PDB file of N, CA, C and O in Angstrom:
ATOM      1  N   MET A   1      16.461  94.913-107.537  1.00  0.00           N
ATOM      2  CA  MET A   1      15.411  93.925-107.702  1.00  0.00           C
ATOM      3  C   MET A   1      14.226  94.508-107.338  1.00  0.00           C
ATOM      4  O   MET A   1      13.126  94.203-107.799  1.00  0.00           O
ATOM      5  N   GLU A   2      14.515  95.603-106.259  1.00  0.00           N
ATOM      6  CA  GLU A   2      12.955  96.366-105.902  1.00  0.00           C
ATOM      7  C   GLU A   2      12.655  97.384-107.597  1.00  0.00           C
ATOM      8  O   GLU A   2      11.596  97.488-108.216  1.00  0.00           O
ATOM      9  N   ASP A   3      13.266  97.655-107.748  1.00  0.00           N
ATOM     10  CA  ASP A   3      12.935  98.308-109.663  1.00  0.00           C
ATOM     11  C   ASP A   3      12.382  97.431-110.397  1.00  0.00           C
ATOM     12  O   ASP A   3      11.747  97.850-111.366  1.00  0.00           O
ATOM     13  N   LEU A   4      12.451  96.039-110.170  1.00  0.00           N
ATOM     14  CA  LEU A   4      12.057  95.524-111.201  1.00  0.00           C
ATOM     15  C   LEU A   4      10.691  95.191-110.726  1.00  0.00           C
ATOM     16  O   LEU A   4       9.950  94.996-111.689  1.00  0.00           O
ATOM     17  N   TYR A   5      10.052  95.047-109.492  1.00  0.00           N
ATOM     18  CA  TYR A   5       9.245  94.695-109.326  1.00  0.00           C
ATOM     19  C   TYR A   5       8.091  96.140-109.461  1.00  0.00           C
ATOM     20  O   TYR A   5       6.958  96.047-109.932  1.00  0.00           O
ATOM     21  N   ARG A   6       8.606  97.203-109.018  1.00  0.00           N
ATOM     22  CA  ARG A   6       7.943  98.604-108.933  1.00  0.00           C
ATOM     23  C   ARG A   6       7.865  98.808-110.491  1.00  0.00           C
ATOM     24  O   ARG A   6       7.080  99.697-110.819  1.00  0.00           O
ATOM     25  N   VAL A   7       8.545  98.138-111.564  1.00  0.00           N
ATOM     26  CA  VAL A   7       8.123  98.305-112.981  1.00  0.00           C
ATOM     27  C   VAL A   7       7.039  97.303-113.231  1.00  0.00           C
ATOM     28  O   VAL A   7       6.004  97.746-113.727  1.00  0.00           O
ATOM     29  N   ILE A   8       7.125  95.756-112.911  1.00  0.00           N
ATOM     30  CA  ILE A   8       6.186  94.886-112.670  1.00  0.00           C
ATOM     31  C   ILE A   8       4.598  95.444-112.583  1.00  0.00           C
ATOM     32  O   ILE A   8       3.676  95.178-113.354  1.00  0.00           O
ATOM     33  N   ILE A   9       4.585  96.319-111.371  1.00  0.00           N
ATOM     34  CA  ILE A   9       3.498  96.984-110.695  1.00  0.00           C
ATOM     35  C   ILE A   9       2.965  97.826-111.470  1.00  0.00           C
ATOM     36  O   ILE A   9       1.830  97.447-111.757  1.00  0.00           O
ATOM     37  N   TYR A  10       3.362  99.261-112.186  1.00  0.00           N
ATOM     38  CA  TYR A  10       3.207  99.851-113.075  1.00  0.00           C
ATOM     39  C   TYR A  10       2.888  99.320-114.164  1.00  0.00           C
ATOM     40  O   TYR A  10       2.104 100.080-114.732  1.00  0.00           O
ATOM     41  N   ILE A  11       3.068  98.472-114.722  1.00  0.00           N
ATOM     42  CA  ILE A  11       2.826  98.011-116.196  1.00  0.00           C
ATOM     43  C   ILE A  11       1.532  97.083-115.760  1.00  0.00           C
ATOM     44  O   ILE A  11       0.667  96.778-116.581  1.00  0.00           O
ATOM     45  N   GLY A  12       1.497  96.721-114.556  1.00  0.00           N
ATOM     46  CA  GLY A  12      -0.031  95.997-114.600  1.00  0.00           C
ATOM     47  C   GLY A  12      -1.247  97.188-114.168  1.00  0.00           C
ATOM     48  O   GLY A  12      -2.370  97.186-114.672  1.00  0.00           O
ATOM     49  N   LEU A  13      -0.757  98.239-113.084  1.00  0.00           N
ATOM     50  CA  LEU A  13      -1.758  99.358-112.991  1.00  0.00           C
ATOM     51  C   LEU A  13      -2.248 100.138-114.486  1.00  0.00           C
ATOM     52  O   LEU A  13      -3.315 100.746-114.568  1.00  0.00           O
ATOM     53  N   PHE A  14      -1.465 100.029-115.409  1.00  0.00           N
ATOM     54  CA  PHE A  14      -1.513 100.727-116.810  1.00  0.00           C
ATOM     55  C   PHE A  14      -2.619  99.790-117.355  1.00  0.00           C
ATOM     56  O   PHE A  14      -3.677 100.177-117.850  1.00  0.00           O
ATOM     57  N   VAL A  15      -2.255  98.589-117.206  1.00  0.00           N
ATOM     58  CA  VAL A  15      -2.761  97.585-118.467  1.00  0.00           C
ATOM     59  C   VAL A  15      -4.302  97.772-117.775  1.00  0.00           C
ATOM     60  O   VAL A  15      -5.236  98.006-118.542  1.00  0.00           O
ATOM     61  N   ASN A  16      -4.541  97.673-116.401  1.00  0.00           N
ATOM     62  CA  ASN A  16      -5.798  97.582-116.106  1.00  0.00           C
ATOM     63  C   ASN A  16      -6.610  98.833-116.341  1.00  0.00           C
ATOM     64  O   ASN A  16      -7.507  98.831-117.184  1.00  0.00           O
ATOM     65  N   ILE A  17      -6.311  99.941-115.595  1.00  0.00           N
ATOM     66  CA  ILE A  17      -6.739 101.113-115.938  1.00  0.00           C
ATOM     67  C   ILE A  17      -6.978 100.964-117.751  1.00  0.00           C
ATOM     68  O   ILE A  17      -7.986 101.457-118.257  1.00  0.00           O
ATOM     69  N   LEU A  18      -6.314 100.501-118.293  1.00  0.00           N
ATOM     70  CA  LEU A  18      -6.363 100.625-119.798  1.00  0.00           C
ATOM     71  C   LEU A  18      -7.602  99.568-120.220  1.00  0.00           C
ATOM     72  O   LEU A  18      -8.465 100.079-120.934  1.00  0.00           O
ATOM     73  N   GLY A  19      -7.796  98.118-119.852  1.00  0.00           N
ATOM     74  CA  GLY A  19      -8.626  97.627-119.539  1.00  0.00           C
ATOM     75  C   GLY A  19     -10.005  98.292-119.398  1.00  0.00           C
ATOM     76  O   GLY A  19     -10.789  98.380-120.343  1.00  0.00           O
ATOM     77  N   PHE A  20     -10.244  98.740-118.201  1.00  0.00           N
ATOM     78  CA  PHE A  20     -11.380  99.357-117.449  1.00  0.00           C
ATOM     79  C   PHE A  20     -11.815 100.275-118.388  1.00  0.00           C
ATOM     80  O   PHE A  20     -13.039 100.347-118.502  1.00  0.00           O
ATOM     81  N   ILE A  21     -10.956 101.201-119.289  1.00  0.00           N
ATOM     82  CA  ILE A  21     -11.705 102.326-119.950  1.00  0.00           C
ATOM     83  C   ILE A  21     -11.800 101.962-121.078  1.00  0.00           C
ATOM     84  O   ILE A  21     -12.187 102.772-121.920  1.00  0.00           O
ATOM     85  N   LEU A  22     -11.443 100.486-121.489  1.00  0.00           N
ATOM     86  CA  LEU A  22     -11.443 100.134-123.151  1.00  0.00           C
ATOM     87  C   LEU A  22     -13.322  99.592-122.674  1.00  0.00           C
ATOM     88  O   LEU A  22     -14.157  99.895-123.526  1.00  0.00           O
ATOM     89  N   MET A  23     -13.629  99.164-121.929  1.00  0.00           N
ATOM     90  CA  MET A  23     -14.618  98.588-121.425  1.00  0.00           C
ATOM     91  C   MET A  23     -15.955  99.571-121.148  1.00  0.00           C
ATOM     92  O   MET A  23     -17.143  99.266-121.261  1.00  0.00           O
ATOM     93  N   TYR A  24     -15.313 100.954-120.715  1.00  0.00           N
ATOM     94  CA  TYR A  24     -16.470 101.860-120.606  1.00  0.00           C
ATOM     95  C   TYR A  24     -16.783 102.325-122.336  1.00  0.00           C
ATOM     96  O   TYR A  24     -17.838 102.346-122.968  1.00  0.00           O
ATOM     97  N   VAL A  25     -15.175 102.717-122.792  1.00  0.00           N
ATOM     98  CA  VAL A  25     -15.426 103.080-124.215  1.00  0.00           C
ATOM     99  C   VAL A  25     -16.386 102.450-125.096  1.00  0.00           C
ATOM    100  O   VAL A  25     -17.248 103.077-125.711  1.00  0.00           O
ATOM    101  N   ASP A  26     -16.216 101.158-125.147  1.00  0.00           N
ATOM    102  CA  ASP A  26     -16.922 100.017-126.009  1.00  0.00           C
ATOM    103  C   ASP A  26     -18.622  99.856-125.722  1.00  0.00           C
ATOM    104  O   ASP A  26     -19.540  99.824-126.542  1.00  0.00           O
ATOM    105  N   LYS A  27     -18.659  99.755-123.966  1.00  0.00           N
ATOM    106  CA  LYS A  27     -19.602 100.347-123.498  1.00  0.00           C
ATOM    107  C   LYS A  27     -20.962 101.600-124.312  1.00  0.00           C
ATOM    108  O   LYS A  27     -22.131 101.457-124.669  1.00  0.00           O
ATOM    109  N   GLN A  28     -20.033 102.699-124.304  1.00  0.00           N
ATOM    110  CA  GLN A  28     -20.818 103.970-124.884  1.00  0.00           C
ATOM    111  C   GLN A  28     -20.777 103.729-126.510  1.00  0.00           C
ATOM    112  O   GLN A  28     -21.745 103.762-127.270  1.00  0.00           O
ATOM    113  N   LYS A  29     -19.883 103.564-126.727  1.00  0.00           N
ATOM    114  CA  LYS A  29     -20.205 102.703-128.459  1.00  0.00           C
ATOM    115  C   LYS A  29     -21.282 102.168-129.026  1.00  0.00           C
ATOM    116  O   LYS A  29     -21.778 102.363-130.136  1.00  0.00           O
ATOM    117  N   ALA A  30     -21.742 101.129-127.712  1.00  0.00           N
ATOM    118  CA  ALA A  30     -22.785 100.324-127.890  1.00  0.00           C
ATOM    119  C   ALA A  30     -23.864 101.129-127.888  1.00  0.00           C
ATOM    120  O   ALA A  30     -24.499 101.592-128.835  1.00  0.00           O
ATOM    121  N   ILE A  31     -24.022 101.264-126.583  1.00  0.00           N
ATOM    122  CA  ILE A  31     -24.958 102.803-126.647  1.00  0.00           C
ATOM    123  C   ILE A  31     -25.472 103.162-127.767  1.00  0.00           C
ATOM    124  O   ILE A  31     -26.556 102.819-128.238  1.00  0.00           O
ATOM    125  N   LYS A  32     -24.325 104.183-128.398  1.00  0.00           N
ATOM    126  CA  LYS A  32     -24.798 104.770-129.568  1.00  0.00           C
ATOM    127  C   LYS A  32     -24.836 104.281-130.729  1.00  0.00           C
ATOM    128  O   LYS A  32     -25.383 105.025-131.542  1.00  0.00           O
ATOM    129  N   HIS A  33     -24.279 102.826-131.327  1.00  0.00           N
ATOM    130  CA  HIS A  33     -24.976 102.062-132.074  1.00  0.00           C
ATOM    131  C   HIS A  33     -23.321 102.635-133.456  1.00  0.00           C
ATOM    132  O   HIS A  33     -23.275 102.709-134.684  1.00  0.00           O
ATOM    133  N   GLN A  34     -22.311 102.890-132.377  1.00  0.00           N
ATOM    134  CA  GLN A  34     -21.137 103.020-133.442  1.00  0.00           C
ATOM    135  C   GLN A  34     -20.045 101.922-133.280  1.00  0.00           C
ATOM    136  O   GLN A  34     -20.074 101.019-132.443  1.00  0.00           O
ATOM    137  N   TRP A  35     -19.239 102.104-134.055  1.00  0.00           N
ATOM    138  CA  TRP A  35     -18.250 101.344-134.128  1.00  0.00           C
ATOM    139  C   TRP A  35     -17.524 100.762-132.666  1.00  0.00           C
ATOM    140  O   TRP A  35     -17.248 101.532-131.747  1.00  0.00           O
ATOM    141  N   ARG A  36     -17.311  99.551-132.618  1.00  0.00           N
ATOM    142  CA  ARG A  36     -16.628  99.106-131.559  1.00  0.00           C
ATOM    143  C   ARG A  36     -15.680  98.565-131.452  1.00  0.00           C
ATOM    144  O   ARG A  36     -15.223  98.040-132.467  1.00  0.00           O
ATOM    145  N   ILE A  37     -14.815  98.421-129.950  1.00  0.00           N
ATOM    146  CA  ILE A  37     -13.730  97.663-129.685  1.00  0.00           C
ATOM    147  C   ILE A  37     -14.062  95.999-129.541  1.00  0.00           C
ATOM    148  O   ILE A  37     -14.984  95.425-128.962  1.00  0.00           O
ATOM    149  N   SER A  38     -12.921  95.483-130.312  1.00  0.00           N
ATOM    150  CA  SER A  38     -13.479  94.096-131.236  1.00  0.00           C
ATOM    151  C   SER A  38     -13.203  93.180-129.360  1.00  0.00           C
ATOM    152  O   SER A  38     -12.501  93.423-128.378  1.00  0.00           O
ATOM    153  N   GLU A  39     -14.014  92.333-129.658  1.00  0.00           N
ATOM    154  CA  GLU A  39     -14.041  91.644-128.238  1.00  0.00           C
ATOM    155  C   GLU A  39     -12.954  90.688-128.188  1.00  0.00           C
ATOM    156  O   GLU A  39     -12.799  90.115-127.110  1.00  0.00           O
ATOM    157  N   ASN A  40     -12.080  90.368-129.251  1.00  0.00           N
ATOM    158  CA  ASN A  40     -10.210  89.814-129.367  1.00  0.00           C
ATOM    159  C   ASN A  40     -10.088  90.938-128.437  1.00  0.00           C
ATOM    160  O   ASN A  40     -10.201  90.705-127.233  1.00  0.00           O
ATOM    161  N   THR A  41      -9.847  92.258-128.896  1.00  0.00           N
ATOM    162  CA  THR A  41      -8.940  93.194-128.442  1.00  0.00           C
ATOM    163  C   THR A  41      -9.208  92.878-126.521  1.00  0.00           C
ATOM    164  O   THR A  41      -8.264  92.583-125.789  1.00  0.00           O
ATOM    165  N   LEU A  42     -10.417  92.999-126.100  1.00  0.00           N
ATOM    166  CA  LEU A  42     -10.814  93.241-124.524  1.00  0.00           C
ATOM    167  C   LEU A  42     -10.214  92.143-124.277  1.00  0.00           C
ATOM    168  O   LEU A  42      -9.432  92.194-123.327  1.00  0.00           O
ATOM    169  N   MET A  43     -10.392  90.404-125.224  1.00  0.00           N
ATOM    170  CA  MET A  43      -9.958  89.493-123.860  1.00  0.00           C
ATOM    171  C   MET A  43      -8.332  89.356-124.524  1.00  0.00           C
ATOM    172  O   MET A  43      -7.752  88.291-124.311  1.00  0.00           O
ATOM    173  N   LEU A  44      -7.808  90.136-125.103  1.00  0.00           N
ATOM    174  CA  LEU A  44      -6.023  90.272-125.495  1.00  0.00           C
ATOM    175  C   LEU A  44      -5.729  91.104-124.276  1.00  0.00           C
ATOM    176  O   LEU A  44      -4.689  90.875-123.657  1.00  0.00           O
ATOM    177  N   VAL A  45      -6.650  92.161-123.828  1.00  0.00           N
ATOM    178  CA  VAL A  45      -5.991  92.906-122.751  1.00  0.00           C
ATOM    179  C   VAL A  45      -6.104  92.006-121.218  1.00  0.00           C
ATOM    180  O   VAL A  45      -5.342  92.063-120.252  1.00  0.00           O
ATOM    181  N   ALA A  46      -7.095  91.344-121.372  1.00  0.00           N
ATOM    182  CA  ALA A  46      -7.446  90.475-120.528  1.00  0.00           C
ATOM    183  C   ALA A  46      -6.497  89.559-120.058  1.00  0.00           C
ATOM    184  O   ALA A  46      -6.152  89.416-118.885  1.00  0.00           O
ATOM    185  N   VAL A  47      -6.160  89.044-120.882  1.00  0.00           N
ATOM    186  CA  VAL A  47      -5.065  88.120-121.133  1.00  0.00           C
ATOM    187  C   VAL A  47      -3.673  88.509-120.456  1.00  0.00           C
ATOM    188  O   VAL A  47      -3.012  87.909-119.608  1.00  0.00           O
ATOM    189  N   LEU A  48      -3.453  89.708-121.111  1.00  0.00           N
ATOM    190  CA  LEU A  48      -1.940  90.297-120.793  1.00  0.00           C
ATOM    191  C   LEU A  48      -2.362  91.076-119.818  1.00  0.00           C
ATOM    192  O   LEU A  48      -2.519  92.294-119.910  1.00  0.00           O
ATOM    193  N   PHE A  49      -2.647  90.099-118.420  1.00  0.00           N
ATOM    194  CA  PHE A  49      -2.818  90.926-116.923  1.00  0.00           C
ATOM    195  C   PHE A  49      -3.750  91.930-116.749  1.00  0.00           C
ATOM    196  O   PHE A  49      -3.644  92.652-115.758  1.00  0.00           O
ATOM    197  N   GLY A  50      -4.798  92.130-117.676  1.00  0.00           N
ATOM    198  CA  GLY A  50      -5.796  93.437-117.687  1.00  0.00           C
ATOM    199  C   GLY A  50      -7.293  92.867-116.905  1.00  0.00           C
ATOM    200  O   GLY A  50      -8.328  93.475-116.633  1.00  0.00           O
ATOM    201  N   SER A  51      -6.917  91.555-116.709  1.00  0.00           N
ATOM    202  CA  SER A  51      -8.152  91.085-116.271  1.00  0.00           C
ATOM    203  C   SER A  51      -8.784  91.731-115.137  1.00  0.00           C
ATOM    204  O   SER A  51     -10.008  91.847-115.202  1.00  0.00           O
ATOM    205  N   PHE A  52      -8.051  92.275-113.872  1.00  0.00           N
ATOM    206  CA  PHE A  52      -8.967  92.839-113.016  1.00  0.00           C
ATOM    207  C   PHE A  52      -9.606  94.092-113.766  1.00  0.00           C
ATOM    208  O   PHE A  52     -10.781  94.284-113.455  1.00  0.00           O
ATOM    209  N   GLY A  53      -9.123  94.892-114.597  1.00  0.00           N
ATOM    210  CA  GLY A  53      -9.454  96.252-115.297  1.00  0.00           C
ATOM    211  C   GLY A  53     -10.748  95.808-116.136  1.00  0.00           C
ATOM    212  O   GLY A  53     -11.763  96.447-115.857  1.00  0.00           O
ATOM    213  N   ILE A  54     -10.861  94.930-117.006  1.00  0.00           N
ATOM    214  CA  ILE A  54     -11.668  94.243-117.684  1.00  0.00           C
ATOM    215  C   ILE A  54     -12.779  94.123-116.742  1.00  0.00           C
ATOM    216  O   ILE A  54     -13.708  94.925-116.657  1.00  0.00           O
ATOM    217  N   TYR A  55     -12.596  92.898-115.930  1.00  0.00           N
ATOM    218  CA  TYR A  55     -13.781  92.304-114.822  1.00  0.00           C
ATOM    219  C   TYR A  55     -14.487  93.372-114.258  1.00  0.00           C
ATOM    220  O   TYR A  55     -15.709  93.491-114.345  1.00  0.00           O
ATOM    221  N   GLY A  56     -13.485  94.417-113.483  1.00  0.00           N
ATOM    222  CA  GLY A  56     -14.353  95.422-113.274  1.00  0.00           C
ATOM    223  C   GLY A  56     -15.051  96.251-114.046  1.00  0.00           C
ATOM    224  O   GLY A  56     -16.036  96.858-113.624  1.00  0.00           O
ATOM    225  N   GLY A  57     -14.548  96.362-115.401  1.00  0.00           N
ATOM    226  CA  GLY A  57     -15.560  97.149-116.115  1.00  0.00           C
ATOM    227  C   GLY A  57     -16.340  96.616-116.591  1.00  0.00           C
ATOM    228  O   GLY A  57     -17.213  97.258-117.175  1.00  0.00           O
ATOM    229  N   MET A  58     -16.386  94.949-116.555  1.00  0.00           N
ATOM    230  CA  MET A  58     -18.180  94.447-116.929  1.00  0.00           C
ATOM    231  C   MET A  58     -18.917  94.193-115.927  1.00  0.00           C
ATOM    232  O   MET A  58     -19.885  93.447-116.076  1.00  0.00           O
ATOM    233  N   LEU A  59     -18.556  94.875-114.427  1.00  0.00           N
ATOM    234  CA  LEU A  59     -19.210  94.739-113.436  1.00  0.00           C
ATOM    235  C   LEU A  59     -19.904  96.255-113.712  1.00  0.00           C
ATOM    236  O   LEU A  59     -20.978  96.543-114.241  1.00  0.00           O
ATOM    237  N   THR A  60     -18.868  97.083-113.146  1.00  0.00           N
ATOM    238  CA  THR A  60     -19.177  98.697-113.182  1.00  0.00           C
ATOM    239  C   THR A  60     -20.328  98.799-114.100  1.00  0.00           C
ATOM    240  O   THR A  60     -21.480  98.946-113.692  1.00  0.00           O
ATOM    241  N   PHE A  61     -19.884  98.688-115.786  1.00  0.00           N
ATOM    242  CA  PHE A  61     -20.980  99.067-116.803  1.00  0.00           C
ATOM    243  C   PHE A  61     -21.787  98.024-117.104  1.00  0.00           C
ATOM    244  O   PHE A  61     -22.247  98.230-118.227  1.00  0.00           O
ATOM    245  N   ARG A  62     -22.162  97.067-116.681  1.00  0.00           N
ATOM    246  CA  ARG A  62     -22.713  95.785-116.694  1.00  0.00           C
ATOM    247  C   ARG A  62     -22.925  95.467-118.069  1.00  0.00           C
ATOM    248  O   ARG A  62     -24.012  95.255-118.606  1.00  0.00           O
ATOM    249  N   HIS A  63     -21.316  95.445-118.812  1.00  0.00           N
ATOM    250  CA  HIS A  63     -21.121  94.945-120.329  1.00  0.00           C
ATOM    251  C   HIS A  63     -20.457  93.512-120.572  1.00  0.00           C
ATOM    252  O   HIS A  63     -19.701  92.873-119.840  1.00  0.00           O
ATOM    253  N   LYS A  64     -20.878  93.268-121.591  1.00  0.00           N
ATOM    254  CA  LYS A  64     -20.505  91.950-121.608  1.00  0.00           C
ATOM    255  C   LYS A  64     -20.536  90.417-120.592  1.00  0.00           C
ATOM    256  O   LYS A  64     -19.868  89.384-120.583  1.00  0.00           O
ATOM    257  N   THR A  65     -21.636  90.923-119.835  1.00  0.00           N
ATOM    258  CA  THR A  65     -21.861  90.516-118.835  1.00  0.00           C
ATOM    259  C   THR A  65     -22.678  88.838-119.301  1.00  0.00           C
ATOM    260  O   THR A  65     -22.718  87.793-118.650  1.00  0.00           O
ATOM    261  N   LYS A  66     -23.110  89.091-120.349  1.00  0.00           N
ATOM    262  CA  LYS A  66     -24.288  87.890-120.911  1.00  0.00           C
ATOM    263  C   LYS A  66     -23.667  87.046-122.157  1.00  0.00           C
ATOM    264  O   LYS A  66     -24.231  86.094-122.698  1.00  0.00           O
ATOM    265  N   HIS A  67     -22.421  87.570-122.500  1.00  0.00           N
ATOM    266  CA  HIS A  67     -21.456  86.854-123.222  1.00  0.00           C
ATOM    267  C   HIS A  67     -20.984  85.632-122.435  1.00  0.00           C
ATOM    268  O   HIS A  67     -20.253  85.757-121.453  1.00  0.00           O
ATOM    269  N   LEU A  68     -21.452  84.340-122.922  1.00  0.00           N
ATOM    270  CA  LEU A  68     -20.478  83.260-121.938  1.00  0.00           C
ATOM    271  C   LEU A  68     -18.710  83.074-122.130  1.00  0.00           C
ATOM    272  O   LEU A  68     -17.989  82.445-121.355  1.00  0.00           O
ATOM    273  N   LYS A  69     -18.257  83.817-123.397  1.00  0.00           N
ATOM    274  CA  LYS A  69     -17.054  83.473-123.175  1.00  0.00           C
ATOM    275  C   LYS A  69     -16.061  84.957-122.052  1.00  0.00           C
ATOM    276  O   LYS A  69     -14.887  84.921-121.683  1.00  0.00           O
ATOM    277  N   PHE A  70     -16.882  85.835-121.852  1.00  0.00           N
ATOM    278  CA  PHE A  70     -16.399  86.897-121.153  1.00  0.00           C
ATOM    279  C   PHE A  70     -16.880  86.799-119.450  1.00  0.00           C
ATOM    280  O   PHE A  70     -16.341  87.405-118.524  1.00  0.00           O
ATOM    281  N   LYS A  71     -17.973  85.912-119.366  1.00  0.00           N
ATOM    282  CA  LYS A  71     -18.678  85.461-118.505  1.00  0.00           C
ATOM    283  C   LYS A  71     -17.647  84.367-117.173  1.00  0.00           C
ATOM    284  O   LYS A  71     -17.498  84.236-115.958  1.00  0.00           O
ATOM    285  N   ILE A  72     -17.140  83.771-118.593  1.00  0.00           N
ATOM    286  CA  ILE A  72     -16.334  82.513-117.833  1.00  0.00           C
ATOM    287  C   ILE A  72     -14.701  82.548-117.782  1.00  0.00           C
ATOM    288  O   ILE A  72     -13.890  81.987-117.045  1.00  0.00           O
ATOM    289  N   LEU A  73     -14.566  83.465-118.903  1.00  0.00           N
ATOM    290  CA  LEU A  73     -13.254  83.264-119.415  1.00  0.00           C
ATOM    291  C   LEU A  73     -12.343  84.543-118.243  1.00  0.00           C
ATOM    292  O   LEU A  73     -11.304  84.102-117.751  1.00  0.00           O
ATOM    293  N   VAL A  74     -12.632  85.617-117.956  1.00  0.00           N
ATOM    294  CA  VAL A  74     -12.561  86.728-117.390  1.00  0.00           C
ATOM    295  C   VAL A  74     -12.200  86.588-115.921  1.00  0.00           C
ATOM    296  O   VAL A  74     -11.185  87.062-115.412  1.00  0.00           O
ATOM    297  N   PRO A  75     -13.250  85.804-115.221  1.00  0.00           N
ATOM    298  CA  PRO A  75     -13.241  85.689-114.038  1.00  0.00           C
ATOM    299  C   PRO A  75     -11.884  84.321-113.769  1.00  0.00           C
ATOM    300  O   PRO A  75     -11.246  84.116-112.737  1.00  0.00           O
ATOM    301  N   MET A  76     -11.820  83.783-114.736  1.00  0.00           N
ATOM    302  CA  MET A  76     -11.032  82.761-114.568  1.00  0.00           C
ATOM    303  C   MET A  76      -9.596  83.246-114.605  1.00  0.00           C
ATOM    304  O   MET A  76      -8.804  82.819-113.766  1.00  0.00           O
ATOM    305  N   LEU A  77      -9.176  84.208-115.630  1.00  0.00           N
ATOM    306  CA  LEU A  77      -7.990  85.112-115.946  1.00  0.00           C
ATOM    307  C   LEU A  77      -7.661  85.279-114.251  1.00  0.00           C
ATOM    308  O   LEU A  77      -6.679  84.976-113.572  1.00  0.00           O
ATOM    309  N   VAL A  78      -9.125  85.981-113.893  1.00  0.00           N
ATOM    310  CA  VAL A  78      -8.725  87.203-112.862  1.00  0.00           C
ATOM    311  C   VAL A  78      -8.259  85.945-111.524  1.00  0.00           C
ATOM    312  O   VAL A  78      -7.276  86.248-110.849  1.00  0.00           O
ATOM    313  N   ILE A  79      -8.718  85.086-111.317  1.00  0.00           N
ATOM    314  CA  ILE A  79      -7.977  83.993-110.506  1.00  0.00           C
ATOM    315  C   ILE A  79      -6.627  83.499-110.675  1.00  0.00           C
ATOM    316  O   ILE A  79      -5.836  83.273-109.759  1.00  0.00           O
ATOM    317  N   LEU A  80      -6.403  83.334-112.039  1.00  0.00           N
ATOM    318  CA  LEU A  80      -4.831  83.107-112.843  1.00  0.00           C
ATOM    319  C   LEU A  80      -3.881  83.883-111.940  1.00  0.00           C
ATOM    320  O   LEU A  80      -3.162  83.498-111.018  1.00  0.00           O
ATOM    321  N   HIS A  81      -4.086  85.090-112.472  1.00  0.00           N
ATOM    322  CA  HIS A  81      -3.051  86.498-112.159  1.00  0.00           C
ATOM    323  C   HIS A  81      -3.348  86.451-110.739  1.00  0.00           C
ATOM    324  O   HIS A  81      -2.530  87.070-110.059  1.00  0.00           O
ATOM    325  N   LEU A  82      -4.061  86.026-110.257  1.00  0.00           N
ATOM    326  CA  LEU A  82      -4.139  86.191-108.488  1.00  0.00           C
ATOM    327  C   LEU A  82      -2.794  85.307-108.021  1.00  0.00           C
ATOM    328  O   LEU A  82      -1.925  85.708-107.247  1.00  0.00           O
ATOM    329  N   VAL A  83      -2.848  83.854-108.763  1.00  0.00           N
ATOM    330  CA  VAL A  83      -2.245  82.846-108.546  1.00  0.00           C
ATOM    331  C   VAL A  83      -0.652  83.425-108.905  1.00  0.00           C
ATOM    332  O   VAL A  83       0.252  83.134-108.122  1.00  0.00           O
ATOM    333  N   ILE A  84      -0.453  83.994-109.740  1.00  0.00           N
ATOM    334  CA  ILE A  84       0.811  84.171-110.708  1.00  0.00           C
ATOM    335  C   ILE A  84       1.076  85.403-109.647  1.00  0.00           C
ATOM    336  O   ILE A  84       2.095  85.113-109.020  1.00  0.00           O
ATOM    337  N   ILE A  85       0.649  86.425-109.292  1.00  0.00           N
ATOM    338  CA  ILE A  85       0.810  87.281-108.510  1.00  0.00           C
ATOM    339  C   ILE A  85       1.618  87.239-106.661  1.00  0.00           C
ATOM    340  O   ILE A  85       2.536  87.738-106.010  1.00  0.00           O
ATOM    341  N   ASN A  86       0.464  86.260-106.541  1.00  0.00           N
ATOM    342  CA  ASN A  86       1.365  85.242-105.025  1.00  0.00           C
ATOM    343  C   ASN A  86       2.616  84.742-105.224  1.00  0.00           C
ATOM    344  O   ASN A  86       3.581  84.694-104.462  1.00  0.00           O
ATOM    345  N   TYR A  87       2.461  84.340-106.455  1.00  0.00           N
ATOM    346  CA  TYR A  87       4.051  83.454-106.817  1.00  0.00           C
ATOM    347  C   TYR A  87       5.361  84.852-106.960  1.00  0.00           C
ATOM    348  O   TYR A  87       6.488  84.846-106.464  1.00  0.00           O
ATOM    349  N   ILE A  88       4.850  85.713-107.625  1.00  0.00           N
ATOM    350  CA  ILE A  88       5.962  86.733-107.297  1.00  0.00           C
ATOM    351  C   ILE A  88       6.363  87.678-106.256  1.00  0.00           C
ATOM    352  O   ILE A  88       7.497  87.842-105.806  1.00  0.00           O
ATOM    353  N   PHE A  89       5.062  88.397-105.868  1.00  0.00           N
ATOM    354  CA  PHE A  89       5.238  88.835-104.396  1.00  0.00           C
ATOM    355  C   PHE A  89       4.290  88.126-103.642  1.00  0.00           C
ATOM    356  O   PHE A  89       3.101  88.364-103.428  1.00  0.00           O
ATOM    357  N   PRO A  90       5.379  86.770-103.100  1.00  0.00           N
ATOM    358  CA  PRO A  90       4.477  86.232-102.232  1.00  0.00           C
ATOM    359  C   PRO A  90       3.987  86.813-100.670  1.00  0.00           C
ATOM    360  O   PRO A  90       3.281  86.268 -99.821  1.00  0.00           O
ATOM    361  N   HIS A  91       4.714  88.235-100.673  1.00  0.00           N
ATOM    362  CA  HIS A  91       4.526  88.411 -99.005  1.00  0.00           C
ATOM    363  C   HIS A  91       3.313  89.823 -99.188  1.00  0.00           C
ATOM    364  O   HIS A  91       3.022  90.684 -98.359  1.00  0.00           O
ATOM    365  N   MET A  92       2.728  89.592-100.802  1.00  0.00           N
ATOM    366  CA  MET A  92       1.736  90.462-100.925  1.00  0.00           C
ATOM    367  C   MET A  92       0.301  89.979-100.092  1.00  0.00           C
ATOM    368  O   MET A  92      -0.326  90.541 -99.195  1.00  0.00           O
ATOM    369  N   ILE A  93       0.128  88.958-100.655  1.00  0.00           N
ATOM    370  CA  ILE A  93      -1.301  88.573-101.069  1.00  0.00           C
ATOM    371  C   ILE A  93      -1.301  87.589 -99.753  1.00  0.00           C
ATOM    372  O   ILE A  93      -2.293  86.909 -99.490  1.00  0.00           O
TER     373      ILE A  93
END
């Protein structure tokens, strides 16, 4: 069972690092007026437990902070994911 927890943690770390990097890349592309990562892709990563990385990217790079969809949904996903993590790993939070 501990191996399963370890895999879940590694996948979570990967998805959140990916989300953070995607926010950085999208911000850089926005500055250069280049092709962008779609908002749907960014939101999908947030929904798939990458909300911490996406939210961290929003705050760090000041990216998508004026978009109501991101301003409301991403923090709500962070809270939801904290509740789910607390359920899966009750001894950690």
